[in-house]
C-alpha positions in Angstrom: -70.0 145.0 -75.7 -69.8 143.4 -72.3 -70.1 139.6 -72.0 -73.4 140.1 -70.1 -74.9 141.9 -73.1 -73.6 139.2 -75.5 -75.1 136.5 -73.3 -78.5 138.3 -73.3 -78.3 138.6 -77.1 -77.6 134.8 -77.4 -80.6 134.1 -75.1 -82.9 136.4 -77.1 -81.7 134.6 -80.3 -82.4 131.2 -78.9 -85.9 132.1 -77.8 -86.8 133.9 -81.1 -89.1 132.4 -83.7 -87.6 134.6 -86.4 -85.2 133.2 -89.1 -82.1 135.3 -88.6 -78.3 135.2 -88.6 -76.3 136.0 -85.4 -72.5 136.4 -85.6 -70.5 135.9 -82.4 -66.9 137.2 -82.9 -64.0 136.8 -80.5 -60.3 135.8 -80.2 -59.4 132.1 -80.1 -59.8 130.6 -76.7 -62.1 133.3 -75.2 -64.9 130.7 -75.0 -67.3 131.5 -77.9 -68.1 127.8 -78.5 -68.2 127.0 -74.8 -70.6 130.0 -74.1 -72.8 129.1 -77.0 -73.2 125.5 -75.9 -73.7 126.5 -72.3 -76.5 128.9 -73.1 -78.0 126.6 -75.7 -78.3 123.9 -73.0 -79.7 126.5 -70.5 -82.4 127.4 -73.0 -83.2 123.8 -73.6 -83.5 123.1 -69.8 -85.5 126.3 -69.2 -87.8 125.4 -72.2 -87.1 128.8 -73.8 -85.5 127.3 -76.9 -87.8 127.8 -79.9 -86.0 125.4 -82.4 -87.0 121.7 -82.5 -84.0 120.7 -84.6 -80.3 121.7 -84.2 -77.1 121.1 -86.1 -73.5 122.0 -85.2 -70.9 122.2 -87.9 -67.2 123.0 -87.6 -65.7 124.2 -90.9 -62.3 123.1 -89.9 -61.0 120.9 -92.8 -64.2 121.2 -94.9 -63.3 122.1 -98.5 -66.6 122.5 -100.4 -70.2 123.6 -100.1 -71.2 120.0 -100.6 -69.2 119.1 -97.5 -70.9 121.8 -95.5 -74.4 120.9 -96.8 -74.0 117.2 -95.9 -72.4 118.1 -92.5 -75.4 120.2 -91.6 -77.7 117.4 -92.5 -75.7 114.7 -90.8 -75.3 116.8 -87.6 -79.0 117.5 -87.2 -80.3 116.3 -83.8 -83.2 117.0 -81.4 -82.4 119.7 -78.8 -81.9 117.0 -76.1 -78.8 115.8 -78.0 -77.5 119.3 -78.8 -74.4 118.9 -76.6 -73.7 115.2 -77.3 -74.2 115.5 -81.1 -75.5 112.9 -83.5 -75.4 109.2 -82.7 -76.4 106.0 -84.6 -80.0 106.5 -83.7 -80.2 110.1 -84.9 -78.3 109.5 -88.1 -80.5 106.4 -88.8 -83.6 108.6 -88.5 -82.1 111.1 -90.9 -81.2 108.5 -93.4 -84.7 107.0 -93.3 -86.1 110.4 -94.0 -83.6 110.8 -96.8 -84.6 107.5 -98.4 -88.2 108.4 -98.2 -87.6 111.8 -99.8 -85.4 110.2 -102.5 -88.2 107.7 -103.4 -90.8 110.4 -103.6 -88.6 112.8 -105.6 -87.0 110.4 -108.0 -89.3 111.3 -110.8 -88.9 115.0 -110.6 -85.8 116.1 -108.6 -82.9 114.7 -110.7 -81.9 118.3 -111.8 -81.9 119.4 -108.2 -79.8 116.4 -107.1 -77.2 117.1 -109.8 -76.0 120.1 -107.8 -74.7 117.9 -105.0 -71.5 116.0 -105.0 -72.6 112.4 -104.6 -69.1 110.9 -105.1 -68.4 110.6 -101.4 -71.8 109.0 -100.6 -72.8 107.0 -103.6 -76.6 106.9 -103.5 -79.8 108.9 -103.5 -79.7 109.5 -99.8 -76.8 111.9 -99.9 -78.2 113.7 -103.0 -81.5 114.3 -101.3 -80.1 115.0 -97.8 -79.9 118.8 -97.8 -83.5 119.1 -98.9 -84.4 118.0 -95.4 -82.6 121.0 -93.8 -85.2 123.6 -93.0 -86.8 125.4 -90.0 -84.0 124.5 -87.7 -81.2 126.1 -85.6 -77.7 125.8 -87.1 -74.3 126.7 -85.5 -71.5 127.1 -88.0 -68.1 127.3 -86.1 -64.5 128.0 -87.2 -65.2 130.0 -90.3 -61.6 131.2 -90.3 -60.4 127.6 -90.4 -62.3 126.5 -93.5 -60.4 124.6 -96.2 -58.9 126.3 -99.1 -61.6 125.1 -101.5 -64.4 126.8 -99.5 -64.7 130.5 -100.4 -66.1 133.1 -98.0 -68.5 134.3 -100.7 -70.0 130.8 -101.3 -70.2 130.1 -97.6 -72.0 133.3 -96.7 -74.3 132.7 -99.7 -75.2 129.4 -98.2 -75.9 131.1 -94.9 -78.2 133.6 -96.6 -80.0 130.8 -98.4 -80.6 128.9 -95.2 -82.1 132.0 -93.6 -84.2 133.3 -96.5 -85.2 130.1 -98.3 -85.2 127.4 -95.5 -86.3 129.6 -92.6 -83.4 128.6 -90.4 -81.7 130.4 -87.6 -77.9 130.5 -88.1 -75.3 131.4 -85.6 -71.7 132.0 -86.8 -68.8 131.6 -84.4 -65.5 133.0 -85.6 -62.3 134.9 -85.0 -62.5 137.6 -87.7 -59.0 138.8 -86.8 -57.7 135.6 -88.3 -59.2 136.3 -91.7 -56.6 138.6 -93.3 -55.8 140.2 -96.6 -58.3 140.3 -99.5 -60.4 137.5 -97.9 -60.7 139.6 -94.7 -61.9 142.7 -96.5 -64.3 140.7 -98.7 -65.5 138.8 -95.6 -66.3 142.0 -93.7 -68.3 143.4 -96.6 -70.3 140.3 -97.2 -70.8 139.7 -93.4 -72.6 143.0 -93.1 -75.0 142.0 -95.8 -75.8 138.5 -94.4 -75.7 138.9 -90.7 -78.6 140.5 -88.8 -76.7 140.9 -85.5 -73.0 140.8 -84.8 -71.5 140.8 -81.3 -68.0 140.7 -79.9 -67.4 138.2 -77.1 -64.6 139.5 -75.0 -65.4 138.7 -71.3 -63.6 140.4 -68.4 -61.8 138.1 -65.9 -64.9 138.3 -63.6 -67.2 137.4 -66.5 -65.0 134.6 -67.7 -64.7 133.1 -64.2 -68.5 133.2 -63.8 -69.1 131.5 -67.2 -66.4 128.9 -66.9 -66.6 127.9 -63.3 -70.2 127.2 -62.2 -69.9 125.2 -59.0 -70.5 126.5 -55.5 -68.0 124.4 -53.6 -64.8 125.6 -52.0 -62.7 124.6 -55.0 -64.9 126.5 -57.5 -65.1 129.6 -55.3 -61.3 129.8 -54.9 -60.8 129.2 -58.6 -63.1 132.1 -59.6 -61.4 134.4 -57.1 -57.9 133.4 -58.5 -59.0 133.8 -62.1 -60.0 137.4 -61.3 -56.9 138.1 -59.4 -54.6 136.8 -62.1 -56.7 138.5 -64.9 -57.3 135.3 -66.9 -60.0 135.7 -69.6 -59.4 132.7 -71.8 -62.2 130.3 -70.9 -60.5 127.3 -72.5 -57.5 127.9 -70.2 -59.8 128.3 -67.2 -61.6 125.0 -67.9 -58.3 123.2 -68.1 -57.2 124.7 -64.8 -60.6 123.7 -63.3 -60.1 120.1 -64.4 -56.6 120.1 -62.9 -57.9 121.5 -59.6 -60.8 119.0 -59.4 -58.4 116.1 -60.0 -56.3 117.5 -57.1 -59.4 117.6 -54.8 -60.4 114.0 -55.8 -56.9 112.7 -55.1 -56.8 114.5 -51.7 -60.3 114.0 -50.3 -59.3 114.3 -46.7 -56.7 117.1 -47.0 -56.6 119.9 -44.5 -58.4 123.0 -46.0 -55.1 124.9 -46.0 -53.4 122.1 -48.0 -56.2 122.1 -50.5 -56.2 125.9 -50.7 -52.4 126.0 -51.4 -52.9 123.3 -54.0 -55.7 125.2 -55.8 -53.4 128.3 -55.9 -50.6 126.1 -57.4 -53.1 124.7 -60.0 -54.1 128.3 -61.0 -50.5 129.4 -61.4 -49.1 126.2 -62.9 -52.0 125.8 -65.2 -51.9 129.4 -66.4 -48.1 129.1 -67.0 -48.5 125.9 -69.1 -51.8 126.6 -70.9 -51.3 130.3 -71.7 -47.5 130.9 -71.7 -47.6 134.1 -73.7 -49.7 135.8 -70.9 -48.4 134.2 -67.7 -45.1 133.9 -65.8 -43.1 130.9 -66.7 -42.9 127.8 -64.6 -39.2 128.4 -64.1 -40.0 131.9 -62.8 -42.6 130.5 -60.4 -40.3 127.8 -59.2 -37.7 130.4 -58.3 -40.1 133.1 -57.0 -39.7 134.3 -53.5 -42.0 137.0 -52.1 -39.4 138.3 -49.7 -36.8 138.8 -52.4 -39.4 140.4 -54.6 -40.3 142.8 -51.8 -36.7 143.9 -51.6 -36.4 144.5 -55.3 -36.6 148.1 -56.3 -39.5 149.3 -58.5 -36.9 151.3 -60.5 -35.9 148.0 -62.1 -38.7 148.8 -64.6 -42.0 147.3 -65.6 -40.4 144.9 -68.0 -38.5 143.1 -65.1 -40.3 139.8 -64.4 -40.3 140.3 -60.7 -41.8 143.8 -60.9 -44.3 142.6 -63.5 -45.7 139.7 -61.5 -45.2 140.2 -57.8 -48.3 142.3 -57.0 -50.5 139.6 -58.6 -48.6 136.8 -56.9 -48.8 138.5 -53.5 -52.6 139.0 -54.1 -53.1 135.3 -54.6 -51.3 135.1 -52.0 -48.2 133.2 -53.2 -44.9 133.4 -51.2 -42.6 130.7 -52.5 -42.6 127.3 -54.2 -42.3 124.3 -51.9 -42.2 120.5 -52.8 -46.0 120.3 -52.7 -46.3 123.1 -55.3 -43.6 121.5 -57.4 -45.6 118.3 -57.7 -48.6 120.3 -59.0 -46.5 122.3 -61.4 -45.1 119.1 -62.7 -48.6 117.7 -63.2 -49.7 120.8 -65.1 -46.7 120.4 -67.4 -47.1 116.6 -67.8 -50.9 116.5 -68.1 -51.3 114.1 -65.2 -50.6 113.8 -61.4 -48.1 111.5 -59.8 -50.7 110.5 -57.2 -48.2 108.8 -54.8 -45.9 111.7 -54.8 -48.8 114.2 -54.5 -50.2 112.4 -51.4 -46.7 112.1 -49.9 -46.0 115.9 -50.2 -49.6 116.8 -49.1 -49.1 114.6 -46.0 -45.8 116.4 -45.1 -47.4 119.8 -45.6 -50.4 118.8 -43.5 -48.1 117.6 -40.8 -46.3 120.9 -40.7 -49.6 122.8 -40.6 -50.9 120.7 -37.7 -47.6 121.1 -35.8 -47.0 124.8 -36.5 -50.2 126.5 -37.5 -50.1 129.3 -40.0 -49.3 132.3 -37.7 -45.8 133.4 -38.9 -44.4 136.4 -37.1 -41.7 136.8 -39.8 -44.3 136.9 -42.6 -46.2 139.5 -40.6 -43.1 141.6 -40.2 -42.4 141.4 -43.9 -46.0 142.4 -44.6 -45.5 145.5 -42.5 -42.3 146.3 -44.5 -44.3 146.1 -47.8 -47.5 147.8 -46.6 -46.5 150.7 -44.4 -44.2 153.8 -44.6 -44.8 155.2 -41.1 -42.4 153.1 -39.1 -38.8 154.2 -38.5 -36.1 152.1 -40.3 -34.8 150.6 -37.0 -38.3 149.6 -36.0 -38.8 147.8 -39.3 -35.4 146.0 -39.1 -36.0 145.1 -35.4 -39.4 143.6 -36.3 -37.9 141.5 -39.1 -35.1 140.2 -36.9 -37.5 139.4 -34.1 -39.9 137.8 -36.5 -37.1 135.5 -37.8 -36.2 134.5 -34.2 -39.9 133.6 -33.4 -40.5 131.7 -36.7 -37.4 129.4 -36.9 -39.4 126.2 -37.0 -42.1 127.4 -39.5 -40.1 129.3 -42.1 -38.8 127.7 -45.2 -35.2 127.9 -46.2 -35.7 130.4 -49.0 -37.5 132.9 -46.9 -35.0 132.5 -44.0 -32.1 132.9 -46.4 -33.6 136.1 -47.8 -34.1 137.4 -44.3 -30.5 136.7 -43.3 -29.3 138.5 -46.5 -31.5 141.5 -45.6 -30.1 141.6 -42.0 -26.5 141.5 -43.4 -27.4 144.2 -45.8 -28.5 146.4 -42.9 -25.3 145.8 -41.0 -26.5 143.1 -38.5 -24.0 140.4 -39.3 -23.8 139.1 -35.7 -27.5 138.8 -35.4 -27.7 137.1 -38.8 -25.1 134.5 -37.6 -27.1 133.9 -34.4 -30.3 133.3 -36.5 -28.4 130.9 -38.8 -27.4 128.7 -35.9 -30.8 128.8 -34.2 -32.6 128.1 -37.5 -30.5 125.0 -38.3 -30.9 123.7 -34.7 -34.7 124.1 -35.0 -35.1 121.8 -38.0 -35.9 118.1 -37.7 -33.0 115.6 -38.1 -33.7 114.9 -41.8 -30.6 114.5 -43.9 -32.5 115.4 -47.1 -33.4 118.8 -45.7 -29.7 119.7 -45.1 -28.7 118.7 -48.6 -28.4 122.2 -50.2 -29.2 120.8 -53.7 -32.7 119.9 -52.4 -33.5 123.6 -52.0 -34.4 126.0 -54.8 -32.2 129.0 -54.0 -32.4 131.3 -57.0 -29.3 132.4 -58.9 -29.6 136.0 -57.7 -29.9 135.0 -54.1 -27.7 132.0 -53.4 -27.5 130.4 -50.0 -25.7 132.5 -47.4 -22.2 131.1 -46.9 -22.7 130.8 -43.1 -26.0 129.1 -43.6 -24.5 126.7 -46.1 -21.7 125.8 -43.7 -24.2 125.2 -40.9 -26.2 122.9 -43.2 -23.1 120.9 -44.0 -22.2 120.6 -40.3 -25.7 119.4 -39.4 -25.8 117.0 -42.3 -22.6 115.3 -41.1 -24.0 114.9 -37.7 -27.1 113.0 -38.7 -26.8 109.2 -39.1 -28.9 107.6 -41.8 -30.8 104.8 -39.9 -32.3 103.2 -43.0 -31.5 99.7 -44.1 -29.3 99.8 -47.2 -30.8 96.6 -48.5 -34.4 98.0 -48.2 -33.3 101.2 -49.9 -31.8 99.3 -52.9 -35.0 97.2 -53.2 -37.1 100.3 -53.1 -35.1 101.8 -55.9 -35.2 98.4 -57.8 -39.0 98.5 -57.7 -39.1 101.9 -59.4 -38.2 104.8 -57.0 -35.6 107.2 -58.4 -32.5 107.2 -56.3 -31.1 110.4 -54.7 -27.8 111.5 -53.4 -28.8 110.6 -49.9 -29.4 107.0 -51.1 -25.9 107.0 -52.6 -24.4 108.2 -49.4 -26.0 105.4 -47.5 -25.3 102.4 -49.8 -21.7 103.7 -50.3 -21.1 103.0 -46.6 -21.5 99.2 -47.2 -18.2 97.4 -47.9 -17.6 94.2 -49.9 -18.2 92.0 -46.9 -21.5 93.7 -46.3 -22.6 93.3 -49.9 -21.6 89.7 -49.9 -23.7 89.0 -46.8 -26.6 91.0 -48.3 -26.7 89.1 -51.6 -26.3 85.7 -49.9 -28.9 86.5 -47.3 -31.6 87.4 -49.9 -33.9 84.8 -51.4 -36.9 84.9 -53.8 -37.7 87.4 -56.5 -35.9 90.2 -54.6 -32.5 88.5 -55.2 -32.4 89.3 -58.9 -33.8 92.8 -58.3 -31.1 93.4 -55.7 -28.2 92.2 -57.8 -29.3 94.1 -60.9 -30.0 97.4 -59.2 -26.8 97.3 -57.2 -24.8 96.9 -60.4 -26.8 99.5 -62.3 -26.2 102.2 -59.6 -22.6 101.4 -59.2 -21.9 101.4 -62.9 -23.6 104.8 -63.4 -21.6 106.3 -60.5 -18.2 104.6 -61.1 -16.5 108.0 -61.6 -17.9 110.0 -58.6 -18.2 106.9 -56.3 -15.5 104.4 -57.4 -15.5 102.7 -54.0 -19.1 101.7 -54.4 -18.5 99.9 -57.6 -15.4 98.2 -56.2 -17.3 96.9 -53.2 -20.1 95.5 -55.3 -17.8 93.9 -57.9 -15.7 92.4 -55.2 -18.7 90.9 -53.4 -20.2 89.4 -56.5 -16.8 88.1 -57.6 -16.4 86.2 -54.3 -19.8 84.6 -54.7 -19.0 83.6 -58.3 -15.8 81.8 -57.3 -17.7 79.6 -54.9 -19.1 77.4 -57.6 -19.7 77.3 -61.4 -23.5 77.3 -60.9 -23.3 80.5 -58.8 -21.3 82.2 -61.5 -23.8 81.0 -64.1 -26.7 82.5 -62.2 -24.9 85.8 -61.7 -24.2 86.0 -65.4 -28.0 85.8 -66.0 -28.3 88.9 -63.9 -25.7 90.8 -65.8 -22.5 90.1 -63.8 -19.3 88.8 -65.3 -16.3 88.5 -63.0 -13.4 90.7 -64.1 -11.2 87.7 -64.4 -13.6 86.2 -67.0 -13.9 89.4 -69.0 
């Protein structure tokens, strides 16, 4: 049964005056509870809901019929509170009714009260509570998670009693596949006797997207499209992805539409990988994915190969390769929260590239032609890719350019590949971090081209780091993780420089500076011994100038070697 038909059945049930039992079955996570709550609220707002009282009960952890009976009573609310559930006011009203019933019934109902377990409540209210449950709508969820003391037979007997004796409408939400063995067989037989209508809720990606994402803004529209493209049907997963995407939009209110669009795509992929790992590509796969390399991989590798399995859907998103902006979003999906400062920083860099370069990429267009047409001669295809690379030097990331260089070498165009390497390196801004090979995510099966690596190293050596070493140390001391480029800079300072730096600093920054300098040098004493030697020498000189200086330095963790 399609989700549309299930939804229509739920709507009919909600509007009906008839006491009956509806069973909505479906796998965990497909959104049974979400859909039920959604269409219950819709009926309330549209004034098509017949019931004037409603109770929701999850059987998770309940171990007896008494637990279920009291949970139904305790959860009873007016339709206006159907989504929020009971509160002090609603429970207070129920207890007052229970007291009243208890006083009226005290003389004749003791035999009836004896069937209830009053041990957990302790007075007449609890014993009389279930007598108030009648002529109402009841949702019983998580049947497959009921406690060991609650049998299927007894539970379905209670459901039948609620329908036949109390004129209640009851909806059962469950994953019948999780009820196995003898219980499963018994459940199926009894269910047929108790339930008036049973439906299977198994929405298609299009239906799941329409149910889970209701907005009409740009974020919602892209989310729905992406859910369909990826084939996600788990509504719980879609809602988590939606929350991630909405958080992204809130943190980047002024972002360029292309930045936001790329971010939503990363939320879809990263969220899917984290929230539904059995159905999605892994985060490690996404981080290493490169559409150009995927295009060159032969289909004969087989459908079980990860690249072959996922590339068509990733291309359809579209998704080319992971950059630093995507990485921030993947990390947020994995951690459960955004690093807002890092996100805004990477979004700003991406927006700057977009504003400078636009999104017309001749190399990408040439590769699209390679993937999407078979009519061009081989030399025409290779010429187009070579020319596209030459025209896209400033706007192509390192992974895609590296893949293109490898392709040209594979086609026997080594000289042209070498020319493109030099032109590509020359076209990049003078940013030392960019030319650190470790800052790029070259996959294991496509390492950086040797000529490109040499060109990166040569360009790196030619760029001077103009930052102030003291400012860098203080920045790290206030919480920023240090990187190799920071180590390269602070290692250029000798003992004289550090002595002047420490003595020229006053206020709270002094303690921060001394502590972080020691911490970094101690952690890198093997790979950068000269850095530790310079800092120890500078602090030792200062300590010998007076006993009070030495005492203050000891408070900040420094003991001169001669004193150790």
